[in-house]
PDB file of N, CA, C, O and CB in Angstrom:
ATOM      1  N   UNK A   1      85.843 137.169  95.652  1.00  0.00           N
ATOM      2  CA  UNK A   1      86.062 137.808  96.450  1.00  0.00           C
ATOM      3  C   UNK A   1      86.649 139.163  95.745  1.00  0.00           C
ATOM      4  O   UNK A   1      87.787 139.183  95.275  1.00  0.00           O
ATOM      5  CB  UNK A   1      86.760 137.076  97.329  1.00  0.00           C
ATOM      6  N   UNK A   2      85.554 140.577  95.706  1.00  0.00           N
ATOM      7  CA  UNK A   2      85.832 141.487  95.292  1.00  0.00           C
ATOM      8  C   UNK A   2      87.362 142.696  96.292  1.00  0.00           C
ATOM      9  O   UNK A   2      87.047 143.290  97.323  1.00  0.00           O
ATOM     10  CB  UNK A   2      84.342 141.881  95.130  1.00  0.00           C
ATOM     11  N   UNK A   3      88.233 142.763  95.949  1.00  0.00           N
ATOM     12  CA  UNK A   3      88.938 143.676  97.166  1.00  0.00           C
ATOM     13  C   UNK A   3      88.198 145.838  96.957  1.00  0.00           C
ATOM     14  O   UNK A   3      88.380 146.562  95.978  1.00  0.00           O
ATOM     15  CB  UNK A   3      91.384 143.465  96.688  1.00  0.00           C
ATOM     16  N   UNK A   4      87.841 146.007  97.573  1.00  0.00           N
ATOM     17  CA  UNK A   4      87.265 147.020  98.001  1.00  0.00           C
ATOM     18  C   UNK A   4      88.213 148.391  98.031  1.00  0.00           C
ATOM     19  O   UNK A   4      89.298 147.812  98.087  1.00  0.00           O
ATOM     20  CB  UNK A   4      86.749 146.608  99.247  1.00  0.00           C
ATOM     21  N   UNK A   5      88.553 149.798  98.033  1.00  0.00           N
ATOM     22  CA  UNK A   5      89.246 150.279  97.894  1.00  0.00           C
ATOM     23  C   UNK A   5      88.223 151.592  99.008  1.00  0.00           C
ATOM     24  O   UNK A   5      87.279 152.326  98.711  1.00  0.00           O
ATOM     25  CB  UNK A   5      89.774 150.209  96.396  1.00  0.00           C
ATOM     26  N   UNK A   6      88.995 151.381 100.335  1.00  0.00           N
ATOM     27  CA  UNK A   6      88.281 152.377 101.496  1.00  0.00           C
ATOM     28  C   UNK A   6      88.570 154.232 101.011  1.00  0.00           C
ATOM     29  O   UNK A   6      87.794 155.111 100.635  1.00  0.00           O
ATOM     30  CB  UNK A   6      89.258 151.946 103.358  1.00  0.00           C
ATOM     31  N   UNK A   7      90.209 154.198 101.282  1.00  0.00           N
ATOM     32  CA  UNK A   7      90.400 155.775 100.554  1.00  0.00           C
ATOM     33  C   UNK A   7      92.258 155.505  99.833  1.00  0.00           C
ATOM     34  O   UNK A   7      92.882 154.504  99.483  1.00  0.00           O
ATOM     35  CB  UNK A   7      90.281 157.525 102.268  1.00  0.00           C
ATOM     36  N   UNK A   8      92.471 156.501  99.871  1.00  0.00           N
ATOM     37  CA  UNK A   8      93.123 156.829  99.200  1.00  0.00           C
ATOM     38  C   UNK A   8      93.892 158.450  98.584  1.00  0.00           C
ATOM     39  O   UNK A   8      93.523 159.052  97.575  1.00  0.00           O
ATOM     40  CB  UNK A   8      92.562 156.205  98.683  1.00  0.00           C
ATOM     41  N   UNK A   9      94.433 158.654  99.039  1.00  0.00           N
ATOM     42  CA  UNK A   9      95.487 159.598  99.420  1.00  0.00           C
ATOM     43  C   UNK A   9      96.531 160.268  98.022  1.00  0.00           C
ATOM     44  O   UNK A   9      97.633 159.746  97.853  1.00  0.00           O
ATOM     45  CB  UNK A   9      96.439 158.683 100.555  1.00  0.00           C
ATOM     46  N   UNK A  10      96.260 160.966  97.460  1.00  0.00           N
ATOM     47  CA  UNK A  10      97.914 161.483  96.763  1.00  0.00           C
ATOM     48  C   UNK A  10      98.221 163.050  96.753  1.00  0.00           C
ATOM     49  O   UNK A  10      97.688 164.140  96.544  1.00  0.00           O
ATOM     50  CB  UNK A  10      98.054 161.043  94.955  1.00  0.00           C
ATOM     51  N   UNK A  11      99.708 162.312  97.197  1.00  0.00           N
ATOM     52  CA  UNK A  11     101.044 163.713  97.562  1.00  0.00           C
ATOM     53  C   UNK A  11     101.586 163.638  96.679  1.00  0.00           C
ATOM     54  O   UNK A  11     102.069 162.561  96.328  1.00  0.00           O
ATOM     55  CB  UNK A  11     102.213 163.747  98.748  1.00  0.00           C
ATOM     56  N   UNK A  12     101.727 164.821  95.933  1.00  0.00           N
ATOM     57  CA  UNK A  12     103.334 165.058  94.850  1.00  0.00           C
ATOM     58  C   UNK A  12     103.138 163.623  94.079  1.00  0.00           C
ATOM     59  O   UNK A  12     102.162 163.370  93.372  1.00  0.00           O
ATOM     60  CB  UNK A  12     105.365 165.124  95.968  1.00  0.00           C
ATOM     61  N   UNK A  13     104.524 162.482  94.401  1.00  0.00           N
ATOM     62  CA  UNK A  13     104.430 161.555  93.376  1.00  0.00           C
ATOM     63  C   UNK A  13     103.612 160.244  94.264  1.00  0.00           C
ATOM     64  O   UNK A  13     103.018 159.303  93.737  1.00  0.00           O
ATOM     65  CB  UNK A  13     106.082 161.201  92.684  1.00  0.00           C
ATOM     66  N   UNK A  14     103.782 160.503  95.789  1.00  0.00           N
ATOM     67  CA  UNK A  14     103.188 159.330  96.841  1.00  0.00           C
ATOM     68  C   UNK A  14     101.533 158.548  96.260  1.00  0.00           C
ATOM     69  O   UNK A  14     100.699 159.155  95.588  1.00  0.00           O
ATOM     70  CB  UNK A  14     102.869 160.304  98.613  1.00  0.00           C
ATOM     71  N   UNK A  15     101.466 157.822  96.499  1.00  0.00           N
ATOM     72  CA  UNK A  15     100.068 157.120  96.445  1.00  0.00           C
ATOM     73  C   UNK A  15     100.624 156.188  97.688  1.00  0.00           C
ATOM     74  O   UNK A  15     101.539 155.386  97.872  1.00  0.00           O
ATOM     75  CB  UNK A  15      99.511 156.230  94.756  1.00  0.00           C
ATOM     76  N   UNK A  16      99.077 157.005  98.744  1.00  0.00           N
ATOM     77  CA  UNK A  16      98.778 155.942 100.028  1.00  0.00           C
ATOM     78  C   UNK A  16      97.552 155.062 100.055  1.00  0.00           C
ATOM     79  O   UNK A  16      96.744 155.821 100.591  1.00  0.00           O
ATOM     80  CB  UNK A  16      98.631 156.726 101.349  1.00  0.00           C
ATOM     81  N   UNK A  17      96.713 153.598  99.741  1.00  0.00           N
ATOM     82  CA  UNK A  17      95.817 153.509  99.401  1.00  0.00           C
ATOM     83  C   UNK A  17      95.677 152.471 100.643  1.00  0.00           C
ATOM     84  O   UNK A  17      96.766 152.096 101.076  1.00  0.00           O
ATOM     85  CB  UNK A  17      95.654 153.344  98.002  1.00  0.00           C
ATOM     86  N   UNK A  18      94.583 151.963 101.263  1.00  0.00           N
ATOM     87  CA  UNK A  18      93.948 151.289 102.470  1.00  0.00           C
ATOM     88  C   UNK A  18      92.483 150.932 101.742  1.00  0.00           C
ATOM     89  O   UNK A  18      91.533 151.628 101.381  1.00  0.00           O
ATOM     90  CB  UNK A  18      93.843 152.399 103.992  1.00  0.00           C
ATOM     91  N   UNK A  19      92.896 148.916 101.692  1.00  0.00           N
ATOM     92  CA  UNK A  19      91.931 148.220 100.993  1.00  0.00           C
ATOM     93  C   UNK A  19      91.522 147.469 102.010  1.00  0.00           C
ATOM     94  O   UNK A  19      91.986 147.475 103.150  1.00  0.00           O
ATOM     95  CB  UNK A  19      92.322 147.492  99.789  1.00  0.00           C
ATOM     96  N   UNK A  20      90.429 146.656 101.487  1.00  0.00           N
ATOM     97  CA  UNK A  20      89.532 145.324 102.204  1.00  0.00           C
ATOM     98  C   UNK A  20      88.607 144.188 100.977  1.00  0.00           C
ATOM     99  O   UNK A  20      87.561 144.188 100.328  1.00  0.00           O
ATOM    100  CB  UNK A  20      88.096 146.209 103.399  1.00  0.00           C
ATOM    101  N   UNK A  21      89.495 143.544 101.157  1.00  0.00           N
ATOM    102  CA  UNK A  21      88.600 141.922 100.431  1.00  0.00           C
ATOM    103  C   UNK A  21      88.045 141.402 102.091  1.00  0.00           C
ATOM    104  O   UNK A  21      88.269 141.350 103.301  1.00  0.00           O
ATOM    105  CB  UNK A  21      90.182 140.182  99.374  1.00  0.00           C
ATOM    106  N   UNK A  22      86.999 141.043 100.758  1.00  0.00           N
ATOM    107  CA  UNK A  22      85.595 140.271 101.577  1.00  0.00           C
ATOM    108  C   UNK A  22      85.190 141.117 102.487  1.00  0.00           C
ATOM    109  O   UNK A  22      85.233 140.854 103.688  1.00  0.00           O
ATOM    110  CB  UNK A  22      85.829 138.826 102.425  1.00  0.00           C
ATOM    111  N   UNK A  23      84.839 142.003 102.101  1.00  0.00           N
ATOM    112  CA  UNK A  23      84.306 142.823 103.493  1.00  0.00           C
ATOM    113  C   UNK A  23      83.072 142.566 104.964  1.00  0.00           C
ATOM    114  O   UNK A  23      82.803 143.150 106.014  1.00  0.00           O
ATOM    115  CB  UNK A  23      83.760 143.971 102.820  1.00  0.00           C
ATOM    116  N   UNK A  24      82.621 141.362 104.235  1.00  0.00           N
ATOM    117  CA  UNK A  24      81.684 140.460 105.204  1.00  0.00           C
ATOM    118  C   UNK A  24      81.586 139.585 105.888  1.00  0.00           C
ATOM    119  O   UNK A  24      80.599 139.093 106.435  1.00  0.00           O
ATOM    120  CB  UNK A  24      81.071 140.103 104.958  1.00  0.00           C
ATOM    121  N   UNK A  25      83.473 139.124 105.913  1.00  0.00           N
ATOM    122  CA  UNK A  25      84.131 137.739 105.460  1.00  0.00           C
ATOM    123  C   UNK A  25      83.207 136.700 106.261  1.00  0.00           C
ATOM    124  O   UNK A  25      82.952 136.114 107.313  1.00  0.00           O
ATOM    125  CB  UNK A  25      85.925 137.578 105.913  1.00  0.00           C
ATOM    126  N   UNK A  26      82.859 136.992 104.663  1.00  0.00           N
ATOM    127  CA  UNK A  26      81.614 135.607 104.091  1.00  0.00           C
ATOM    128  C   UNK A  26      82.162 134.590 103.596  1.00  0.00           C
ATOM    129  O   UNK A  26      82.853 134.717 102.586  1.00  0.00           O
ATOM    130  CB  UNK A  26      80.550 135.911 102.853  1.00  0.00           C
ATOM    131  N   UNK A  27      81.917 132.966 104.385  1.00  0.00           N
ATOM    132  CA  UNK A  27      82.340 132.060 103.738  1.00  0.00           C
ATOM    133  C   UNK A  27      82.184 131.298 102.775  1.00  0.00           C
ATOM    134  O   UNK A  27      81.066 130.781 102.763  1.00  0.00           O
ATOM    135  CB  UNK A  27      82.444 131.661 104.161  1.00  0.00           C
ATOM    136  N   UNK A  28      83.295 130.817 101.403  1.00  0.00           N
ATOM    137  CA  UNK A  28      82.951 130.992 100.924  1.00  0.00           C
ATOM    138  C   UNK A  28      84.351 129.746 100.336  1.00  0.00           C
ATOM    139  O   UNK A  28      85.263 129.352 101.063  1.00  0.00           O
ATOM    140  CB  UNK A  28      82.407 132.274 100.862  1.00  0.00           C
ATOM    141  N   UNK A  29      84.140 129.353  98.882  1.00  0.00           N
ATOM    142  CA  UNK A  29      84.938 128.195  98.462  1.00  0.00           C
ATOM    143  C   UNK A  29      85.620 128.895  96.396  1.00  0.00           C
ATOM    144  O   UNK A  29      85.244 128.849  95.224  1.00  0.00           O
ATOM    145  CB  UNK A  29      83.457 126.366  98.555  1.00  0.00           C
ATOM    146  N   UNK A  30      86.378 129.251  96.955  1.00  0.00           N
ATOM    147  CA  UNK A  30      86.103 129.786  94.514  1.00  0.00           C
ATOM    148  C   UNK A  30      86.363 128.230  94.455  1.00  0.00           C
ATOM    149  O   UNK A  30      85.298 127.941  93.909  1.00  0.00           O
ATOM    150  CB  UNK A  30      88.039 131.311  92.991  1.00  0.00           C
ATOM    151  N   UNK A  31      86.801 127.393  94.568  1.00  0.00           N
ATOM    152  CA  UNK A  31      87.102 126.191  93.970  1.00  0.00           C
ATOM    153  C   UNK A  31      86.967 125.117  94.511  1.00  0.00           C
ATOM    154  O   UNK A  31      87.160 124.841  95.695  1.00  0.00           O
ATOM    155  CB  UNK A  31      88.099 126.137  93.620  1.00  0.00           C
ATOM    156  N   UNK A  32      86.452 124.114  93.236  1.00  0.00           N
ATOM    157  CA  UNK A  32      85.587 122.850  94.459  1.00  0.00           C
ATOM    158  C   UNK A  32      86.035 122.136  93.596  1.00  0.00           C
ATOM    159  O   UNK A  32      86.468 122.610  92.546  1.00  0.00           O
ATOM    160  CB  UNK A  32      83.708 122.634  94.930  1.00  0.00           C
ATOM    161  N   UNK A  33      86.022 120.339  93.956  1.00  0.00           N
ATOM    162  CA  UNK A  33      85.604 119.424  92.935  1.00  0.00           C
ATOM    163  C   UNK A  33      85.223 118.320  93.872  1.00  0.00           C
ATOM    164  O   UNK A  33      85.041 118.511  95.074  1.00  0.00           O
ATOM    165  CB  UNK A  33      86.728 119.047  91.782  1.00  0.00           C
ATOM    166  N   UNK A  34      85.106 117.105  93.251  1.00  0.00           N
ATOM    167  CA  UNK A  34      84.500 116.402  93.828  1.00  0.00           C
ATOM    168  C   UNK A  34      85.677 115.656  95.230  1.00  0.00           C
ATOM    169  O   UNK A  34      85.330 114.896  96.134  1.00  0.00           O
ATOM    170  CB  UNK A  34      83.844 115.516  92.653  1.00  0.00           C
ATOM    171  N   UNK A  35      87.153 116.244  94.940  1.00  0.00           N
ATOM    172  CA  UNK A  35      87.608 115.209  96.058  1.00  0.00           C
ATOM    173  C   UNK A  35      88.240 116.332  96.983  1.00  0.00           C
ATOM    174  O   UNK A  35      88.746 116.177  98.094  1.00  0.00           O
ATOM    175  CB  UNK A  35      88.815 113.848  95.513  1.00  0.00           C
ATOM    176  N   UNK A  36      88.084 117.531  96.233  1.00  0.00           N
ATOM    177  CA  UNK A  36      88.835 119.066  97.121  1.00  0.00           C
ATOM    178  C   UNK A  36      88.105 119.896  96.855  1.00  0.00           C
ATOM    179  O   UNK A  36      87.704 120.257  95.749  1.00  0.00           O
ATOM    180  CB  UNK A  36      90.323 119.750  96.752  1.00  0.00           C
ATOM    181  N   UNK A  37      87.713 120.524  98.567  1.00  0.00           N
ATOM    182  CA  UNK A  37      87.722 122.059  98.008  1.00  0.00           C
ATOM    183  C   UNK A  37      88.825 123.456  99.415  1.00  0.00           C
ATOM    184  O   UNK A  37      89.597 123.451 100.374  1.00  0.00           O
ATOM    185  CB  UNK A  37      85.418 122.542  97.909  1.00  0.00           C
ATOM    186  N   UNK A  38      88.207 124.199  98.663  1.00  0.00           N
ATOM    187  CA  UNK A  38      89.637 124.810  98.923  1.00  0.00           C
ATOM    188  C   UNK A  38      88.414 126.660  99.490  1.00  0.00           C
ATOM    189  O   UNK A  38      87.388 127.151  99.019  1.00  0.00           O
ATOM    190  CB  UNK A  38      91.189 124.814  96.787  1.00  0.00           C
ATOM    191  N   UNK A  39      89.145 126.963 100.408  1.00  0.00           N
ATOM    192  CA  UNK A  39      88.344 127.505 101.381  1.00  0.00           C
ATOM    193  C   UNK A  39      88.887 128.844 100.876  1.00  0.00           C
ATOM    194  O   UNK A  39      89.967 128.739 100.294  1.00  0.00           O
ATOM    195  CB  UNK A  39      88.514 127.016 103.003  1.00  0.00           C
ATOM    196  N   UNK A  40      88.090 130.791 101.020  1.00  0.00           N
ATOM    197  CA  UNK A  40      87.850 131.301 100.302  1.00  0.00           C
ATOM    198  C   UNK A  40      89.699 132.279 101.287  1.00  0.00           C
ATOM    199  O   UNK A  40      90.324 131.620 102.118  1.00  0.00           O
ATOM    200  CB  UNK A  40      86.012 131.698 100.046  1.00  0.00           C
ATOM    201  N   UNK A  41      89.982 133.184 101.059  1.00  0.00           N
ATOM    202  CA  UNK A  41      90.487 133.789 102.457  1.00  0.00           C
ATOM    203  C   UNK A  41      88.920 135.140 103.793  1.00  0.00           C
ATOM    204  O   UNK A  41      87.981 135.936 103.790  1.00  0.00           O
ATOM    205  CB  UNK A  41      92.249 135.073 101.579  1.00  0.00           C
ATOM    206  N   UNK A  42      89.898 134.324 104.597  1.00  0.00           N
ATOM    207  CA  UNK A  42      89.205 135.826 105.097  1.00  0.00           C
ATOM    208  C   UNK A  42      88.779 137.454 105.241  1.00  0.00           C
ATOM    209  O   UNK A  42      89.353 138.170 104.421  1.00  0.00           O
ATOM    210  CB  UNK A  42      89.390 135.864 105.587  1.00  0.00           C
ATOM    211  N   UNK A  43      88.071 137.982 105.950  1.00  0.00           N
ATOM    212  CA  UNK A  43      88.548 139.901 106.315  1.00  0.00           C
ATOM    213  C   UNK A  43      90.114 139.692 105.931  1.00  0.00           C
ATOM    214  O   UNK A  43      90.963 138.938 106.405  1.00  0.00           O
ATOM    215  CB  UNK A  43      88.358 140.663 108.540  1.00  0.00           C
ATOM    216  N   UNK A  44      90.160 140.564 104.984  1.00  0.00           N
ATOM    217  CA  UNK A  44      92.349 140.915 105.069  1.00  0.00           C
ATOM    218  C   UNK A  44      92.529 142.297 104.726  1.00  0.00           C
ATOM    219  O   UNK A  44      92.962 142.291 103.573  1.00  0.00           O
ATOM    220  CB  UNK A  44      93.633 139.920 103.578  1.00  0.00           C
ATOM    221  N   UNK A  45      92.448 143.181 105.032  1.00  0.00           N
ATOM    222  CA  UNK A  45      92.931 144.979 105.409  1.00  0.00           C
ATOM    223  C   UNK A  45      94.501 144.734 104.341  1.00  0.00           C
ATOM    224  O   UNK A  45      95.230 143.765 104.129  1.00  0.00           O
ATOM    225  CB  UNK A  45      93.421 145.487 107.915  1.00  0.00           C
ATOM    226  N   UNK A  46      94.491 145.647 104.045  1.00  0.00           N
ATOM    227  CA  UNK A  46      95.934 145.796 103.255  1.00  0.00           C
ATOM    228  C   UNK A  46      96.192 147.688 103.130  1.00  0.00           C
ATOM    229  O   UNK A  46      95.645 148.461 102.343  1.00  0.00           O
ATOM    230  CB  UNK A  46      95.755 144.871 101.306  1.00  0.00           C
ATOM    231  N   UNK A  47      96.859 147.887 103.838  1.00  0.00           N
ATOM    232  CA  UNK A  47      97.527 149.381 103.058  1.00  0.00           C
ATOM    233  C   UNK A  47      99.230 149.084 102.067  1.00  0.00           C
ATOM    234  O   UNK A  47     100.236 148.410 102.289  1.00  0.00           O
ATOM    235  CB  UNK A  47      97.984 150.777 104.750  1.00  0.00           C
ATOM    236  N   UNK A  48      98.693 150.199 100.726  1.00  0.00           N
ATOM    237  CA  UNK A  48      99.751 149.478 100.397  1.00  0.00           C
ATOM    238  C   UNK A  48     100.144 151.851  99.926  1.00  0.00           C
ATOM    239  O   UNK A  48      99.426 152.811  99.647  1.00  0.00           O
ATOM    240  CB  UNK A  48      99.486 147.572  98.837  1.00  0.00           C
ATOM    241  N   UNK A  49     102.116 151.538 100.193  1.00  0.00           N
ATOM    242  CA  UNK A  49     102.261 153.183  99.684  1.00  0.00           C
ATOM    243  C   UNK A  49     102.916 153.098  98.763  1.00  0.00           C
ATOM    244  O   UNK A  49     103.890 152.389  99.020  1.00  0.00           O
ATOM    245  CB  UNK A  49     102.897 154.281 100.529  1.00  0.00           C
ATOM    246  N   UNK A  50     102.913 153.693  97.108  1.00  0.00           N
ATOM    247  CA  UNK A  50     103.448 153.863  95.825  1.00  0.00           C
ATOM    248  C   UNK A  50     104.030 154.792  95.713  1.00  0.00           C
ATOM    249  O   UNK A  50     103.523 155.714  96.350  1.00  0.00           O
ATOM    250  CB  UNK A  50     102.754 153.858  94.925  1.00  0.00           C
ATOM    251  N   UNK A  51     105.339 155.177  94.931  1.00  0.00           N
ATOM    252  CA  UNK A  51     105.259 155.999  94.620  1.00  0.00           C
ATOM    253  C   UNK A  51     105.761 156.401  92.875  1.00  0.00           C
ATOM    254  O   UNK A  51     105.866 155.216  92.560  1.00  0.00           O
ATOM    255  CB  UNK A  51     105.705 156.421  95.645  1.00  0.00           C
ATOM    256  N   UNK A  52     106.024 156.933  91.947  1.00  0.00           N
ATOM    257  CA  UNK A  52     106.252 156.972  90.340  1.00  0.00           C
ATOM    258  C   UNK A  52     107.048 158.068  90.336  1.00  0.00           C
ATOM    259  O   UNK A  52     107.153 159.130  90.950  1.00  0.00           O
ATOM    260  CB  UNK A  52     104.925 157.147  89.302  1.00  0.00           C
ATOM    261  N   UNK A  53     107.743 157.295  89.177  1.00  0.00           N
ATOM    262  CA  UNK A  53     108.199 158.652  89.147  1.00  0.00           C
ATOM    263  C   UNK A  53     109.139 158.054  87.718  1.00  0.00           C
ATOM    264  O   UNK A  53     109.874 158.822  87.098  1.00  0.00           O
ATOM    265  CB  UNK A  53     109.091 159.382  90.804  1.00  0.00           C
TER     266      UNK A  53
END
């Protein structure tokens, strides 16, 4: 599933970003074989704070 950037703010050297993965909370299986199936991650919200210097 793709990560979607909802919002990003930049103030000086700082960046704050809000993201979401699997925005529609779809059920999916990124890897599968004859003997094993791995479910994908559920809807996930993230906030990051970054400083560049």
